[in-house]
N, C-alpha and C positions, 0 to 999 in steps of 0.2 A: 745725369741723363734726365732726371725729373724736370730740370729747368729748361732744357733745350730740345732734346730728341723726342721724349714721350709726348709733350704737348703739341708737337708739330702736326699740322693737319694731314700732310702726306703720310706720315708715320701712322697716325690714328686710323686713317682710311685703309692703309695697307694691312695693318694688324687686324682690323675688324673683318677684312675680306679674306685674308690668306692663312691665318694661323689661329691656334688656340693659345693665347698668351696666359702664362701663369707666373705670378710674382711670389717668390718664396724668400723670406728673410734669411740672411746669411747665417743667422744663429738658430735656424730651425733644427730641432733636435734630431729628427730622422733624415730629412731630405738633404740638408747641407752636407753631412758626412757621406751620404749615399752618392751624391754627385760631386764630391770633393770641392765644395765651394769654400774658398779661403779668403776671398776678397771680393768687393763689389765695385762697380757692376760686373757681374759674371753672367753672361748670356749663353744659354745652351739651346741647341736645336736637338730635340729628341723625337723619336717616332712614337707611335701609339703603344709600344711595348716598353718605353722608357730607355731605349738604346740611344746613346749619344752619338750624334753625327757631326756636330760642330760646336766649338766653344770660342768665346771671345771674352777677354778680360780687359776692363777699362772702358773709358768713355768712347762713344762713337757718335759723330754728328749725324743728323737725320738721314741723309742719302747713304752714308756708309752703313748705318744700321739696317736700312732696307736691303742694301747689297749683301750684307752679311747674312741676313735671314734668307734671301734668295739662294745664296751659295749653300747654306746649310740645308735648305729644302732640296736643292739639286743633289747634294751629297747623299741625303737620305734616300732619294729615289735611285741614285746610282748604286747604292749599297743593297737595295732590296732584292734583286736588281730589276729596276724598271728604267732602263737606259733611255728609251725614247722620251719618257717624262722628264728625266734628268736633262737630256739634251734641250728640251724646250725651256726649262727653268734657267739653265746656263745661258741660253740664247737671250732670254729676257734680261738677265743681268748684264750681259755683254752689250746689248743694244741700248738699254735704258741708262746704264751707269758705266760708260766706257772709261771714265777717269777714276773709277773705284780701285782701291788697292786689292779688291777681291776679283777683279776682272781677269788678270793673267791666269790665275788658277782656274777660273771658269773656262777659259779658252782651252787650257790643257785638258781638263776633265771632259769637256765636251768632245774634243778630238778623240780622246781615249774611249769614251762611250760609243762614238760613231765607229771607231775601229772594232771594238768588241762585237758590235751588232753586225758589221759587214765583213770583217776580216780584210778590208781594203787598206793597204798601207798609205794610200793617198791622204787619209784622215790624219795620220801621224805626221806626214810631211807638211800638211796644211797647218797643223797647230804649231809646228816648229817655225815655218815661214812667217806666220802671223805674229807669233811671240817675238821673234827676232826683229821683225819690221816695226811693230808697234810698242813693244814693251821689252826692249833689249836689256835693260838693267834689272829686270825682275828675276827672282830666283827660279821662276817657272821657265824662262827662256833658257837658263842654264840647265835645268832638268830635262829640257827637250833636246839638248844638243845631240844625243845619240841618234835621233830621228833624221838628222841631216845625212847620215850614212845610207839611208834608204833611197836617197835621190839617185837617179840613173843618169 
């Protein structure tokens, strides 16, 4: 990641504007065991209290790295729960990185966040319809299958 992703201008700009990035060696005596870091690169999205919300192991090219971070930020907001903020982060990921491997999950979680806020099943139906139409081979389309039963 040092050779490709981290020196990328888009990544640098994103990291500087959006997150507090901290680099910890995998052999760090306290933090590596605390966060179960066994291999690098291991990327974690944690909140201000150190609670983990997302983890990625292995190389990510620049756009996938940014999409992963947006996904993790969205999950952190979803779990807080600040679902309107999560919705915005997932929308940003979906719109900016539609080809990302993280996009189908973002569509799913965005629909769930909208449903939790409104209790309107139309959001679950919409996430199902979109996943089946745009990402039919994704595991998230499979996970959304029960929502087709909500259609009238």
